[in-house]
N, C-alpha and C positions, 0 to 999 in steps of 0.2 A: 197471096193464100202462103200458109209456112210449106217449105220444104222438109220431107220426109226425115233430113239429118237434123231441123230445127227442131221437129217434134219430139226427136229420140232424147234430144238433150234437155229439152223442156220437162219430158218424162223422168229421165234420171236427177232433174235438178228436185223437182218435187217429191219423188222417191226417197232422195238422200235427205231433203230435208225433214220429213217425217219419223225417216230411221234416228235422225239427230233427236227428234223431239223425245221420242221411245228411249233413246239411250241417255236424255239428258233425266228426263223423267225418273229412271230405273236410280241414275247416280245420284239424284237430290233424295229419293227414296231411304238410299242407304245412309244418308245423314240423318234420320229422324231415328232418335232411338227412345225407348220405354224411359219413363220419370221412376226408375225403380225406388222402391222406398225400405226394403228390406230382403233378407235373404232366407231361403228354404233349402232343407235338406229332409229328402225322404228317403228310410232307410228299411230297407226287405229284411224280413225276420221271418223265422220257422221256431215252433215251439219244438223243445226236445223230446225225445223219444217218451210215450207214456205221461206225458204232462198233459196238462189242459189250461184253460183262461183261468181258472181258479188259481192256478200258481202264477200267471202272471198278475192278476189281481192284490192277489195276497203281497206280492213282491214289493209293489208299487205302494199298497196302503199301508206297509209295515214301515216305509222310508219316506213315507207324503211329506213327515213336517221338515227333515232335511232338504230332500230333493225340491221342495217348495221356495226355502229360503236361497237355495244353490241359484235356481233359474229366475228368480227374482231381482239376486242380485246381480244375475249377467244379462237379464232381461231377454231372457229367452221365452217361448210359448213350446209346451211339449203334446202334442196330442198322439192317440193310438188308434190307427185306423183298422177294422176288420171287414173283411169279404163279405158282401150283403149275399143275402138268401142261402148260406154255405150251410149245411148240416153238423158238421164236422170242422170247427176252424183250426188250422194249423198254421196259416201263413198269415202276416199281419205287417204293417208299416208301422214306424214309429216315424211323425213328422216335428221338427225342430226349426221354429222362426228363430232368427237372430237379425239383430242390425250389425251385419260384418262383421260379426264376433266369431272365428273360426277356434281362438283359444277356448271361450266360453262353450261352445257347443263341443269341444274334445275333452273339458273339465267334467262335464256332465256325463259324457260317455264313459271317462277312468271312473268316473265315482260308483254309474250303476253296476259296471264291470267288478271294483272292489269288492261291492255287495252282492257279489256273488251271481249277476245276472246270466252270466254263459252258462249256469246251472238250468237255468230255465228256457233260454232260447238261445239261438245264433243268425246273428245280424250283421248284414253287409255293411260295417258301419265307415264307408266311405266319405269323407266329408266333402264336398263340392262344394258348398256356398252359392247354390243356385240364385243368380239376382231372381228378386219376385216384386210384383206390383198389384196390389189390390185394385182392380176396375171397378169394383163393386162391393164396397164392406158394410158386414153389420156386425162389426164386433162385440156390441153391445148385447148380442143373442146368444155370446159362447155358453154363458155360464145359466142361462135359463132354461134351457131345454136339456134332457139326460143324454141326449146323441144329435148328433149333424147327420144327414144324409149327404155325402160327397160321393161325386163322379169324375176320376181323373182321365182326363186324353191326353194320349200323346201323339203328338205331331210334327210334322217337317214341312217347312215352306216348301214349296213346287219353285222349281229351276226360275231364277227371275224374279223370285219377290222375297219380300222380308218386311220387318214390321212396319215399315215406312206404306209399303203399299196396302197392308192389313187394316192400317188405323181407322181408314174411311169407315170402314164394315164392320169394324169393333166398336168405334162411337153411335154408328148408326143403330147398332144391336144393343148397345147401355140405353141409348135413350129412349128405344122400343122396351125393353123388360124391365125401367124403373116405373113405366107405367101399370103393372101388373100390380096387382094386390098379393105380391109374396115374400115372404122375410128368404131372401136369396142374396148369397155372396158370389163374386168372381175373382180369382186369382190366374195372371200369367205369369208364367215360371221361364226364364230363359235357362234350358238345360246343359249345363258347360260339361255334361260328360259325352253329349255328341254335337259336330257341327251342325247349325242349320237346324235345330230340334227347337221346341217348347212343350211347355206342358201349361195346359188349358185345365182349371179346375174350380167347378160348380160346386156350392155349399148351398144346401137348401135345410130350413129350420122347421117346415111344415110337415108335418107326417104326410099331408094329402096333397102335397107338390106336384104329383105325376097327373095327378087329374085337373089340377089348374092348369097346369102347362097345355094338357093336349086341350082343355075347353078355351083357354083364352089367348093361346099362342101359336102352337106348333102346324097349324093348318092356315094362319092367317097369311094373305098375301107379302108383307113385309117379312114374315118370317122365312119364307120359301125363298124371295129374293136374296136375303141377306146369308141363308145359308147355299146358296149356289154362290155369291160373292166369296164366301170363306172356302166354300170347296176350288174355286180359282185360284186361291191364296195358297192354301195349303192342303195337306193330305195328312188325316189323324190316322196313325198305325193300328192303334186300340183305346180302348174305353172299358174302365172297370168302376165298378159300384163298391162304397165301402158304408159302412156307420161308424163315423169318428166320436172319439169322444175326448173332451179336454182334460189332462191331467195335470199341469202346472201352467 
């Protein structure tokens, strides 16, 4: 028969081993990094007083040839995102995707500024070159539709969690979502402006994407389980919907 002191030692040993395993798991997960493929900058903008989207559209249309040549040369993809369901649009985003090309992004900003963009809108042109990865890509659909339905979620990892602990849930989600008959892209963006934060971007190319998700995904068992796993790993601060248009 084991003496009480022996039992206490065994319990302490077992607990220590379990703690070591958990600690090692956390340490190993921190070594897992996303295989980033490009960089993404999102610039918050607001139209100047008494100006409308017509002014913004005219500005880019009048300079489209020059900007197309510039962005193609620097391998940039430029889009503009307008808030969904807004009767009077004053605020919008300019999205610039690049290949670790800080100078190219700056050149584009300098060019539109020299053409009088500041007379149209005021933007916070802080270049962070956030590292990005397309988890699901449908780039061939970018120019086939007039606009893209975009949802941007700003999230933060919960204490003790990171991309390594998140990856299993992400892969499970990707495998399930690919089974849906829906034109859909996902981008994962590491937010360089805040520690431990990331941005999750859903892009839908079908007009009836919401009914498709409700019918085929949201109430499914896998969807509920994956949502719980996501919530265990991270907390999303906000989610905003936009209509996105590819410019160049």
